[in-house]
C-alpha positions as CSV (number, residue, x, y, z in Angstrom):
1,M,-31.9,54.8,-24.5
2,S,-28.9,56.0,-25.9
3,S,-27.3,54.9,-29.1
4,I,-24.2,53.5,-27.5
5,S,-26.2,51.4,-25.0
6,R,-28.3,50.0,-27.9
7,V,-25.0,49.0,-30.0
8,F,-23.7,47.1,-26.8
9,S,-27.3,45.5,-26.1
10,T,-27.4,44.1,-29.7
11,A,-23.7,43.3,-30.0
12,R,-23.6,41.2,-26.7
13,P,-22.8,37.4,-27.5
14,V,-25.5,35.1,-26.2
15,F,-23.9,32.6,-24.2
16,T,-25.8,29.5,-23.9
17,S,-25.1,27.1,-21.3
18,I,-23.7,23.7,-22.3
19,S,-24.7,21.2,-19.9
20,R,-21.8,19.0,-19.1
21,T,-22.4,15.9,-17.4
22,Y,-19.7,14.3,-15.0
23,S,-20.3,10.5,-13.9
24,T,-18.7,9.1,-10.9
25,A,-18.4,5.8,-9.8
26,A,-21.0,6.3,-7.2
27,E,-23.6,7.3,-9.9
28,S,-22.5,4.5,-12.4
29,A,-23.1,1.9,-9.9
30,V,-26.7,1.7,-10.6
31,T,-27.2,-1.6,-9.0
32,G,-25.6,-0.5,-5.7
33,E,-23.3,-3.4,-5.6
34,G,-20.1,-1.7,-6.8
35,H,-17.3,-1.2,-4.2
36,Y,-14.0,0.7,-3.8
37,K,-11.1,-1.7,-2.7
38,V,-8.8,0.5,-0.5
39,T,-5.5,-0.5,0.5
40,Q,-3.3,1.6,2.9
41,T,0.2,1.7,1.4
42,R,1.8,4.4,3.5
43,S,2.6,4.8,7.4
44,L,0.9,7.2,9.5
45,I,3.9,8.6,11.1
46,G,4.0,12.2,10.9
47,V,0.5,12.6,9.5
48,P,-2.1,15.1,11.0
49,K,-4.6,13.9,13.4
50,T,-7.6,14.8,11.1
51,T,-6.1,12.6,8.2
52,I,-5.6,9.6,10.9
53,K,-9.3,9.8,12.0
54,V,-10.4,9.7,8.2
55,L,-8.2,6.7,7.8
56,K,-9.6,5.0,11.1
57,S,-13.3,6.0,9.7
58,L,-12.4,3.9,6.6
59,G,-11.2,1.1,8.7
60,L,-7.7,1.4,7.8
61,G,-4.6,2.3,10.2
62,R,-4.0,-1.0,11.7
63,K,-1.9,-2.9,8.9
64,I,-0.4,-1.6,5.8
65,G,-1.6,-3.8,2.8
66,R,-4.9,-5.1,4.2
67,P,-7.6,-4.4,1.9
68,V,-10.9,-2.7,2.9
69,F,-14.0,-2.5,0.9
70,Q,-16.5,0.5,0.8
71,P,-19.4,1.2,-1.1
72,H,-19.7,3.4,-3.9
73,N,-21.1,6.6,-2.4
74,A,-20.2,10.1,-1.9
75,A,-19.1,9.7,1.6
76,A,-16.6,7.1,0.8
77,A,-15.3,8.9,-2.2
78,G,-14.4,12.0,-0.3
79,K,-12.8,10.4,2.4
80,I,-10.7,8.4,0.0
81,L,-9.8,11.8,-1.8
82,K,-8.8,13.1,1.8
83,V,-6.0,10.3,2.3
84,K,-5.3,9.6,-1.4
85,E,-1.5,9.9,-0.9
86,L,-1.7,7.1,1.7
87,V,-3.9,4.6,-0.3
88,K,-4.4,2.5,-3.3
89,V,-7.8,2.5,-4.7
90,E,-9.2,-0.3,-6.9
91,N,-12.7,0.2,-8.6
92,M,-14.5,-3.3,-8.0
93,A,-18.0,-4.2,-9.8
94,G,-20.3,-6.5,-8.1
95,P,-20.2,-7.8,-4.7
96,I,-17.4,-8.1,-2.2
97,P,-15.4,-11.1,-2.9
98,P,-15.1,-13.9,-0.3
99,E,-11.4,-13.0,0.4
100,G,-12.5,-9.6,1.4
101,F,-14.2,-10.9,4.6
102,Q,-11.4,-13.0,5.8
103,R,-8.8,-11.7,8.3
104,T,-5.5,-13.2,8.3
105,R,-4.2,-14.1,11.7
106,A,-0.9,-15.4,12.8
107,T,-0.5,-19.0,14.0
108,K,-0.4,-19.4,17.6
109,G,2.9,-21.4,17.4
110,Y,1.3,-24.5,19.7
111,K,-1.5,-26.7,19.4
112,V,-3.6,-27.7,22.4
113,V,-4.0,-31.4,22.5
114,G,-5.9,-31.8,25.5
115,K,-7.0,-30.8,29.1
116,M,-4.9,-31.6,32.3
117,F,-7.9,-31.6,34.5
């Protein structure tokens, strides 16, 4: 070993690996009851077909402003990141609220009173 290589081997700084931990909502939801409340805010006109498929897989794409609840997991987080410009996301702790299951439907405009026959 030459004298130059000895100098470099002793002068090398020792880099210790600093372990960083990053927590996501999927990891922090230990009970598994957390959900993302995802609401579509923009239209799909002019959006690539792959992005439309991701929105459909999230349960969106039919009505703007209708919320959909997705569980905290890596798959849902990846889909949301893909369409982040088109949706609004809220982090919900606990179970899905009752209004999350209700779907709005327009009134028929008439009422059936009885049968003719």
